[in-house]
BAFI-284203 format. One line per 4 residues: number of its first residue (from 1); for each residue x, y, z of C-alpha. Coordinates in steps of 0.2 Angstrom, whole numbers, padded with zeros to 4 digits. Example, Ala and Ser with C-alpha at 12.3 -4.5 7.8 and 13.67 -1.06 7.14 Angstrom:
1	0062 -0022 0039 | 0068 -0005 0036 .
END
This chain:
1	-0042 -0134 -0130 | -0044 -0137 -0111 | -0039 -0119 -0105 | -0046 -0108 -0092 .
5	-0044 -0090 -0090 | -0042 -0082 -0073 | -0036 -0066 -0066 | -0024 -0075 -0056 .
9	-0013 -0079 -0071 | -0011 -0075 -0089 | -0013 -0092 -0096 | -0018 -0109 -0089 .
13	-0019 -0126 -0098 | -0017 -0145 -0096 | -0001 -0152 -0103 | -0008 -0160 -0119 .
17	-0018 -0145 -0125 | -0003 -0134 -0122 | 0009 -0145 -0131 | -0003 -0147 -0146 .
21	-0007 -0128 -0148 | 0001 -0116 -0160 | 0014 -0106 -0150 | 0007 -0089 -0157 .
25	-0011 -0094 -0151 | -0004 -0096 -0133 | 0005 -0079 -0135 | -0011 -0071 -0141 .
29	-0020 -0078 -0125 | -0006 -0071 -0114 | -0008 -0054 -0123 | -0026 -0054 -0121 .
33	-0025 -0057 -0102 | -0010 -0045 -0099 | -0014 -0027 -0093 | -0002 -0014 -0100 .
37	0009 -0012 -0115 | 0021 -0026 -0118 | 0038 -0023 -0125 | 0046 -0033 -0140 .
41	0058 -0042 -0128 | 0044 -0047 -0117 | 0035 -0055 -0132 | 0051 -0064 -0137 .
45	0054 -0070 -0120 | 0036 -0077 -0118 | 0037 -0085 -0136 | 0054 -0093 -0131 .
49	0047 -0100 -0115 | 0032 -0108 -0124 | 0043 -0116 -0137 | 0055 -0123 -0124 .
53	0042 -0130 -0113 | 0032 -0138 -0128 | 0047 -0148 -0131 | 0052 -0151 -0113 .
57	0035 -0157 -0107 | 0032 -0169 -0121 | 0036 -0185 -0110 | 0021 -0181 -0098 .
61	0010 -0175 -0112 | -0004 -0188 -0108 | -0003 -0186 -0089 | -0016 -0175 -0079 .
65	-0005 -0160 -0076 | -0006 -0141 -0078 | 0005 -0127 -0084 | 0002 -0109 -0078 .
69	0010 -0094 -0085 | 0013 -0078 -0075 | 0005 -0083 -0059 | 0000 -0070 -0047 .
73	0004 -0075 -0029 | -0012 -0070 -0020 | -0011 -0053 -0012 | 0008 -0051 -0013 .
77	0009 -0043 -0030 | 0022 -0056 -0036 | 0022 -0066 -0052 | 0030 -0082 -0056 .
81	0035 -0085 -0074 | 0029 -0103 -0075 | 0021 -0115 -0063 | 0020 -0134 -0067 .
85	0008 -0145 -0057 | 0014 -0162 -0060 | 0012 -0178 -0050 | 0007 -0168 -0035 .
89	0023 -0158 -0035 | 0024 -0139 -0038 | 0038 -0133 -0050 | 0042 -0114 -0050 .
93	0051 -0110 -0065 | 0060 -0093 -0067 | 0067 -0090 -0085 | 0082 -0079 -0089 .
97	0081 -0079 -0108 | 0098 -0079 -0117 | 0107 -0078 -0101 | 0122 -0090 -0098 .
101	0128 -0087 -0081 | 0119 -0090 -0064 | 0118 -0075 -0052 | 0115 -0075 -0033 .
105	0100 -0063 -0035 | 0092 -0074 -0048 | 0093 -0089 -0036 | 0086 -0079 -0022 .
109	0072 -0073 -0033 | 0066 -0091 -0038 | 0068 -0096 -0020 | 0057 -0082 -0014 .
113	0043 -0087 -0025 | 0044 -0105 -0018 | 0044 -0098 0000 | 0029 -0086 -0004 .
117	0019 -0101 -0010 | 0023 -0111 0005 | 0019 -0098 0017 | 0004 -0089 0010 .
121	-0004 -0101 -0003 | -0016 -0113 0006 | -0015 -0127 -0007 | 0004 -0127 -0007 .
125	0006 -0128 0012 | 0008 -0147 0012 | 0016 -0149 -0005 | 0034 -0152 -0011 .
129	0040 -0136 -0020 | 0054 -0136 -0033 | 0061 -0119 -0038 | 0071 -0120 -0054 .
133	0081 -0106 -0062 | 0083 -0107 -0081 | 0096 -0096 -0089 | 0092 -0103 -0106 .
137	0110 -0104 -0113 | 0117 -0112 -0097 | 0126 -0128 -0102 | 0124 -0139 -0087 .
141	0111 -0143 -0074 | 0110 -0147 -0055 | 0114 -0165 -0052 | 0111 -0166 -0033 .
145	0095 -0163 -0024 | 0095 -0156 -0006 | 0079 -0152 0004 | 0079 -0136 0013 .
149	0088 -0135 0029 | 0072 -0129 0037 | 0063 -0145 0034 | 0049 -0136 0025 .
153	0047 -0147 0009 | 0055 -0134 -0002 | 0070 -0141 -0012 | 0085 -0130 -0013 .
157	0085 -0120 -0029 | 0090 -0130 -0045 | 0097 -0123 -0061 | 0097 -0129 -0079 .
161	0099 -0122 -0096 | 0085 -0125 -0109 | 0094 -0140 -0116 | 0094 -0150 -0100 .
165	0078 -0145 -0092 | 0068 -0160 -0097 | 0082 -0171 -0090 | 0081 -0161 -0074 .
169	0063 -0162 -0071 | 0063 -0181 -0074 | 0077 -0183 -0061 | 0067 -0173 -0049 .
173	0052 -0185 -0051 | 0063 -0200 -0048 | 0072 -0192 -0033 | 0055 -0187 -0025 .
177	0047 -0203 -0029 | 0033 -0193 -0035 | 0019 -0205 -0040 | 0003 -0195 -0036 .
181	-0008 -0195 -0051 | -0017 -0180 -0057 | -0014 -0161 -0054 | -0019 -0151 -0038 .
185	-0037 -0147 -0040 | -0041 -0128 -0039 | -0023 -0124 -0036 | -0024 -0108 -0046 .
189	-0038 -0101 -0036 | -0031 -0106 -0019 | -0036 -0095 -0005 | -0023 -0084 0003 .
193	-0019 -0092 0020 | -0003 -0087 0030 | 0005 -0102 0039 | 0006 -0101 0058 .
197	0025 -0102 0057 | 0025 -0085 0048 | 0013 -0077 0060 | 0024 -0083 0075 .
201	0039 -0075 0066 | 0030 -0059 0063 | 0024 -0059 0081 | 0042 -0061 0088 .
205	0047 -0048 0075 | 0034 -0035 0081 | 0039 -0036 0099 | 0051 -0022 0104 .
209	0051 -0016 0086 | 0057 0001 0081 | 0044 0006 0069 | 0040 0020 0081 .
213	0056 0029 0075 | 0046 0033 0059 | 0028 0034 0066 | 0032 0041 0083 .
217	0015 0046 0091 | 0012 0059 0103 | -0003 0051 0112 | 0001 0044 0129 .
221	0000 0025 0132 | -0015 0026 0142 | -0025 0034 0128 | -0020 0021 0115 .
225	-0022 0007 0127 | -0040 0012 0130 | -0043 0013 0111 | -0035 -0004 0108 .
229	-0045 -0012 0122 | -0062 -0005 0116 | -0058 -0012 0098 | -0053 -0029 0105 .
233	-0070 -0029 0115 | -0080 -0025 0100 | -0071 -0040 0091 | -0074 -0052 0105 .
237	-0093 -0047 0106 | -0094 -0049 0087 | -0087 -0066 0088 | -0098 -0071 0103 .
241	-0114 -0065 0095 | -0110 -0070 0077 | -0111 -0052 0071 | -0103 -0041 0058 .
245	-0096 -0024 0065 | -0087 -0009 0060 | -0076 0003 0071 | -0072 0021 0066 .
249	-0056 0027 0075 | -0051 0046 0074 | -0036 0055 0080 | -0025 0070 0076 .
253	-0010 0068 0065 | 0004 0060 0076 | -0008 0052 0088 | -0003 0034 0084 .
257	-0018 0028 0073 | -0005 0017 0063 | 0002 0009 0078 | -0015 0006 0086 .
261	-0019 -0003 0069 | -0004 -0014 0070 | -0006 -0017 0088 | -0024 -0024 0086 .
265	-0018 -0035 0071 | -0005 -0043 0082 | -0015 -0045 0098 | -0030 -0052 0088 .
269	-0019 -0065 0081 | -0015 -0073 0098 | -0024 -0082 0111 | -0022 -0076 0129 .
273	-0009 -0089 0133 | 0002 -0083 0118 | -0002 -0097 0106 | -0006 -0093 0088 .
277	-0025 -0089 0085 | -0027 -0099 0069 | -0045 -0094 0066 | -0047 -0076 0071 .
281	-0033 -0067 0063 | -0032 -0049 0057 | -0023 -0040 0044 | -0018 -0021 0043 .
285	-0022 -0014 0025 | -0017 0003 0018 | -0019 0010 0001 | -0004 0021 0004 .
289	0010 0012 -0005 | 0024 0022 0002 | 0018 0019 0020 | 0016 0001 0017 .
293	0033 -0001 0009 | 0042 0010 0022 | 0034 0001 0037 | 0037 -0016 0030 .
297	0055 -0012 0027 | 0058 -0003 0044 | 0051 -0019 0053 | 0061 -0031 0042 .
301	0077 -0022 0044 | 0075 -0021 0063 | 0071 -0039 0064 | 0086 -0043 0053 .
305	0098 -0033 0064 | 0091 -0042 0080 | 0094 -0059 0072 | 0111 -0054 0067 .
309	0116 -0048 0084 | 0110 -0065 0091 | 0120 -0074 0079 | 0105 -0081 0069 .
313	0107 -0084 0050 | 0093 -0075 0041 | 0091 -0066 0025 | 0083 -0049 0024 .
317	0070 -0056 0012 | 0064 -0068 0025 | 0061 -0054 0037 | 0051 -0044 0024 .
321	0041 -0060 0020 | 0036 -0061 0039 | 0031 -0043 0040 | 0020 -0045 0024 .
325	0007 -0055 0034 | 0002 -0040 0045 | 0005 -0026 0033 | -0002 -0026 0015 .
329	-0008 -0015 0001 | -0026 -0014 0001 | -0027 -0015 -0018 | -0021 -0033 -0018 .
333	-0034 -0038 -0005 | -0047 -0029 -0015 | -0041 -0037 -0032 | -0041 -0054 -0024 .
337	-0059 -0052 -0020 | -0063 -0045 -0037 | -0056 -0061 -0044 | -0070 -0071 -0036 .
341	-0085 -0062 -0043 | -0096 -0066 -0058 | -0090 -0055 -0072 | -0099 -0046 -0081 .
345	-0109 -0039 -0066 | -0128 -0042 -0070 | -0142 -0030 -0063 | -0130 -0020 -0053 .
349	-0127 -0035 -0040 | -0111 -0043 -0036 | -0111 -0062 -0034 | -0097 -0074 -0031 .
353	-0093 -0086 -0046 | -0090 -0103 -0038 | -0079 -0108 -0052 | -0067 -0094 -0047 .
357	-0066 -0097 -0028 | -0066 -0110 -0015 | -0079 -0109 -0001 | -0072 -0113 0016 .
361	-0081 -0118 0032 | -0079 -0102 0042 | -0073 -0089 0030 | -0085 -0094 0016 .
365	-0080 -0085 0000 | -0072 -0071 0011 | -0053 -0069 0015 | -0045 -0079 0029 .
369	-0045 -0065 0041 | -0060 -0061 0052 | -0053 -0043 0056 | -0047 -0031 0043 .
373	-0039 -0014 0048 | -0040 -0001 0035 | -0028 0014 0038 | -0033 0031 0031 .
377	-0050 0024 0027 | -0055 0042 0021 | -0045 0039 0006 | -0056 0024 -0001 .
381	-0061 0028 -0019 | -0078 0034 -0024 | -0090 0024 -0035 | -0085 0034 -0050 .
385	-0067 0032 -0047 | -0066 0013 -0045 | -0079 0010 -0058 | -0069 0020 -0071 .
389	-0053 0011 -0065 | -0061 -0006 -0067 | -0069 -0002 -0083 | -0052 0002 -0091 .
393	-0044 -0014 -0083 | -0036 -0019 -0067 | -0019 -0019 -0060 | -0003 -0029 -0057 .
397	-0001 -0035 -0074 | -0018 -0043 -0076 | -0032 -0036 -0087 | -0045 -0038 -0073 .
401	-0059 -0028 -0082 | -0076 -0026 -0073 | -0089 -0016 -0083 | -0103 -0007 -0073 .
405	-0095 -0010 -0056 | -0109 -0006 -0044 | -0101 0000 -0028 | -0089 0012 -0020 .
409	-0073 0005 -0014 | -0079 0007 0004 | -0095 -0003 0000 | -0085 -0017 -0009 .
413	-0073 -0019 0006 | -0088 -0021 0018 | -0096 -0033 0005 | -0079 -0043 0005 .
417	-0080 -0045 0024 | -0098 -0049 0023 | -0095 -0064 0013 | -0089 -0073 0029 .
421	-0101 -0086 0035 | -0098 -0082 0054 | -0093 -0065 0060 | -0081 -0051 0055 .
425	-0075 -0034 0061 | -0068 -0019 0051 | -0058 -0006 0059 | -0057 0011 0050 .
429	-0043 0022 0055 | -0047 0040 0049 | -0037 0056 0048 | -0048 0071 0046 .
433	-0047 0082 0030 | -0033 0071 0022 | -0041 0066 0006 | -0027 0071 -0006 .
437	-0031 0062 -0022 | -0045 0064 -0035 | -0058 0051 -0032 | -0055 0049 -0013 .
441	-0072 0048 -0005 | -0069 0053 0013 | -0079 0045 0027 | -0096 0049 0020 .
445	-0094 0035 0008 | -0092 0022 0021 | -0108 0028 0030 | -0118 0028 0014 .
449	-0113 0010 0011 | -0118 0005 0028 | -0135 0013 0027 | -0139 0007 0010 .
453	-0131 -0010 0008 | -0127 -0017 0026 | -0140 -0011 0038 | -0136 -0027 0049 .
457	-0119 -0021 0053 | -0116 -0014 0070 | -0107 0003 0070 | -0096 0009 0083 .
461	-0090 0027 0080 | -0079 0040 0088 | -0089 0055 0095 | -0076 0066 0086 .
465	-0083 0061 0069 | -0096 0075 0070 | -0082 0088 0069 | -0081 0098 0052 .
469	-0066 0090 0045 | -0075 0073 0044 | -0088 0072 0030 | -0091 0091 0031 .
473	-0098 0089 0049 | -0113 0079 0043 | -0109 0062 0051 | -0123 0063 0064 .
477	-0135 0068 0050 | -0130 0053 0039 | -0132 0041 0054 | -0148 0048 0062 .
481	-0159 0034 0055 | -0147 0020 0058 | -0152 0010 0073 | -0136 0001 0076 .
485	-0124 0015 0080 | -0114 0017 0096 | -0104 0033 0099 | -0088 0032 0111 .
489	-0075 0044 0116 | -0063 0029 0117 | -0062 0028 0098 | -0054 0045 0097 .
493	-0035 0045 0100 | -0034 0060 0112 | -0018 0067 0118 | -0011 0070 0136 .
497	-0004 0087 0142 | 0013 0079 0138 | 0008 0079 0120 | -0002 0095 0120 .
501	0007 0102 0105 | 0001 0088 0093 | -0017 0093 0096 | -0013 0112 0096 .
505	-0003 0110 0080 | -0017 0101 0071 | -0029 0115 0077 | -0017 0129 0071 .
509	-0015 0121 0054 | -0034 0120 0052 | -0036 0138 0057 | -0021 0144 0046 .
513	-0029 0135 0031 | -0047 0141 0035 | -0043 0159 0039 | -0050 0157 0057 .
517	-0046 0172 0068 | -0039 0161 0082 | -0024 0156 0071 | -0012 0169 0079 .
521	-0017 0163 0097 | -0015 0145 0092 | 0002 0149 0085 | 0008 0156 0101 .
525	0002 0141 0110 | 0011 0129 0099 | 0028 0138 0100 | 0025 0140 0119 .
529	0025 0121 0121 | 0042 0119 0112 | 0037 0117 0094 | 0045 0130 0084 .
533	0037 0136 0067 | 0047 0149 0058 | 0046 0157 0041 | 0059 0161 0027 .
537	0060 0166 0009 | 0077 0159 0007 | 0079 0140 0004 | 0098 0141 0010 .
541	0092 0148 0026 | 0079 0135 0028 | 0092 0121 0026 | 0103 0130 0038 .
545	0089 0131 0051 | 0085 0112 0049 | 0103 0107 0051 | 0105 0118 0067 .
549	0089 0110 0074 | 0092 0092 0071 | 0103 0082 0084 | 0110 0065 0083 .
553	0099 0054 0072 | 0085 0066 0071 | 0078 0067 0054 | 0075 0082 0042 .
557	0067 0083 0026 | 0060 0095 0012 | 0041 0093 0008 | 0032 0099 -0007 .
561	0014 0097 -0015 | 0013 0085 -0030 | 0006 0100 -0040 | 0021 0110 -0037 .
565	0032 0113 -0052 | 0045 0127 -0050 | 0058 0121 -0038 | 0073 0117 -0048 .
569	0080 0135 -0048 | 0081 0132 -0029 | 0092 0116 -0031 | 0077 0105 -0025 .
573	0074 0089 -0034 | 0056 0081 -0033 | 0057 0063 -0027 | 0051 0051 -0040 .
577	0035 0043 -0037 | 0041 0026 -0033 | 0039 0016 -0016 | 0057 0011 -0016 .
581	0062 0030 -0017 | 0051 0033 -0002 | 0060 0019 0008 | 0077 0027 0004 .
585	0071 0044 0008 | 0064 0039 0025 | 0076 0025 0031 | 0094 0028 0025 .
589	0105 0037 0037 | 0115 0053 0035 | 0129 0045 0025 | 0117 0040 0011 .
593	0114 0054 -0002 | 0097 0046 -0005 | 0092 0051 0013 | 0080 0065 0016 .
597	0093 0072 0027 | 0103 0078 0012 | 0089 0091 0009 | 0091 0089 -0010 .
601	0075 0078 -0014 | 0058 0084 -0009 | 0044 0072 -0005 | 0026 0075 -0009 .
605	0010 0073 0002 | 0008 0056 -0007 | 0025 0049 -0001 | 0024 0056 0017 .
609	0005 0054 0022 | 0005 0043 0038 | 0024 0046 0041 | 0034 0059 0049 .
613	0051 0067 0051 | 0058 0076 0066 | 0060 0093 0057 | 0053 0098 0040 .
617	0054 0112 0028 | 0037 0114 0019 | 0042 0123 0003 | 0027 0133 -0004 .
621	0025 0134 -0023 | 0013 0145 -0033 | 0000 0131 -0034 | -0009 0138 -0019 .
625	-0009 0157 -0017 | -0017 0168 -0004 | -0028 0182 -0012 | -0042 0186 0001 .
629	-0044 0167 0001 | -0035 0153 -0008 | -0033 0152 -0026 | -0028 0136 -0035 .
633	-0016 0134 -0050 | -0008 0121 -0060 | 0008 0123 -0070 | 0006 0117 -0089 .
637	0022 0115 -0098 | 0031 0124 -0105 | 0028 0141 -0097 | 0011 0145 -0089 .
641	0001 0143 -0073 | -0018 0139 -0076 | -0031 0145 -0063 | -0043 0132 -0056 .
645	-0059 0141 -0053 | -0075 0133 -0047 | -0086 0131 -0062 | -0073 0134 -0075 .
649	-0064 0118 -0081 | -0048 0126 -0085 | -0036 0111 -0082 | -0044 0096 -0075 .
653	-0060 0089 -0081 | -0066 0084 -0064 | -0077 0093 -0051 | -0066 0108 -0047 .
657	-0073 0110 -0030 | -0066 0093 -0027 | -0049 0097 -0034 | -0048 0112 -0023 .
661	-0051 0102 -0008 | -0038 0089 -0012 | -0025 0103 -0015 | -0030 0111 0002 .
665	-0028 0094 0010 | -0011 0091 0002 | -0004 0106 0012 | -0014 0101 0028 .
669	-0004 0084 0027 | 0013 0093 0023 | 0010 0105 0038 | 0008 0091 0050 .
673	0022 0079 0046 | 0035 0086 0057 | 0037 0080 0075 | 0048 0093 0082 .
677	0046 0108 0072 | 0046 0116 0054 | 0051 0130 0043 | 0039 0136 0030 .
681	0049 0143 0015 | 0039 0154 0003 | 0051 0159 -0011 | 0054 0177 -0016 .
685	0052 0173 -0035 | 0061 0181 -0049 | 0059 0199 -0054 | 0074 0200 -0065 .
689	0074 0205 -0083 | 0085 0201 -0097 | 0096 0214 -0106 | 0082 0216 -0119 .
693	0070 0220 -0105 | 0060 0204 -0105 | 0056 0194 -0089 | 0070 0181 -0085 .
697	0057 0169 -0078 | 0038 0173 -0080 | 0034 0157 -0070 | 0041 0163 -0054 .
701	0035 0181 -0052 | 0036 0188 -0035 | 0017 0192 -0035 | 0014 0173 -0036 .
705	0021 0172 -0018 | 0021 0189 -0010 | 0003 0188 -0004 | 0005 0171 0004 .
709	0020 0177 0013 | 0012 0192 0020 | -0003 0182 0026 | 0008 0170 0036 .
713	0018 0185 0042 | 0002 0193 0047 | -0002 0179 0058 | 0014 0182 0068 .
717	0025 0167 0062 | 0043 0172 0066 | 0054 0175 0051 | 0072 0169 0051 .
END
């Protein structure tokens, strides 16, 4: 049977082999490639699709044509039910098994797939694409064919039940006069390449955008402009000299690292005369799912509103698609490169498999962009974390297993850009002391990768990377034998006197968490510059304070650590770990109960890293307690906290020193998310007893909280 297996899809075959195969054999192949647990109704749907298409495609059995199940559109994380490559046409099929009626949302779904292929899939740019929605029990089919009003070779969505699908496909072939023999060579492994029209749209979208409303930075424009100019100069030098280079940019929380990254991505995509720079583009990548989702949605909504005010007809989904060129999840970029390697890995060396990738003139086997901007680069995974992850199997529905993966995530990302034939630049945006998940490597992993694997790369580095919160202060030591290092103060996002409080807040939080004796003086400096920090033991008082502070559209929110566990008695609900929930929490207005402003749902450090609200309540649980130093605990249902002590593996079978660092950094993130001021709420706990003399709630004893409260009070934090 002519059938290839690729991580881009769950099953791929020529028509003849597909039609002749046992349906259960095909289902087995799909299962083999699928990552995750399938449900009974999923199996039934796949089997139904196979049976329908084996009959429907029989007239074209002898033609050179391909069928592809569950196709992953490169780097967008979307899967098309079935793609047919027939006579040079691309059919996108979206099945709705046992459905009879047609809904607007289903039509929009299949149209979105067609648009994504047209805009991001190189081998689909100049092809006619036919989206077809198939509610299997629908009794009729589309009888008229209309090209898109945008003149983009996409046919307006067609509909058909299962019984009329063969007739519909035949009619499409007649209507389009499709006579190209053969399939589309290497279509399934096509490179990701955004079209200039999408870049142009994203550029106009970015101009005057309001994303600063959710990532408002305190750095003055002169400082950020100097950093952007320096990075652009490095990029231009790399292009001129045919070099590979990497820039490490530091900045305090709120200093505008994210906006600098987005700005470089936009500026790098255009010539000086404003025309699209088709060969030297850039992409902004982040491993922070909530951040990517919230930024994308904020930009898209802003663009949608502007178009509406100008009387332009545009769907919100189109605005989202335009943004996706510039803002993407780093895991999808990574997985697209993983799909190109020889697997299994031999002798600890990564190699490109030419059967899985197309080599292009300039980009070689790399991705289309010359410049990749990695936000929160300190969160890249360690070798152990990514190797274990890939050993188990990959992501986004595909079982992308790679045994014995030889690199850290940082090393692999550099390797990915190193595949380019000409030049490349990586920009790493770094927050100090903000590694918050097990397996996040910090900046030392990037430096180790450069020293060990990529000595030919030029390294441009912020002079602030030598400070303690970056690689434990060992950056200079790690780089002392690397001859390609240039230090520059322009790669640090400093702040002006106007934004003095951001620098002081960061310093205060560091001293507070490190028990430095200057914490009291730093606190006085921060509040003296109009940034209130207050303390309470009552959640109702905290809510009242937040509502009194916020004016107009200023945003409030409750923040907790992901390890926290006992907040339900305080009428606080933990925001579920879903990127859409983060979008609602950050972006909905005060009339929407999902908004952070209702102060009912608390977001964790995972959901708020890289983002901010105006006024925050940091709600402290018993997971991190002061006792002449910090002690770290985890709640294990149903009734007990467990102590995390160095050398005693009580509750997490990882290195406990690492766990302590992540928990400490979680509170560092939470304490630096408020732009205008914050209240820290340390609950009183529950000392009451039942009539029988037993503790009413042994999980919230006052002793779990009192010492932390006294420590904060001792620093001088004002109580309300």
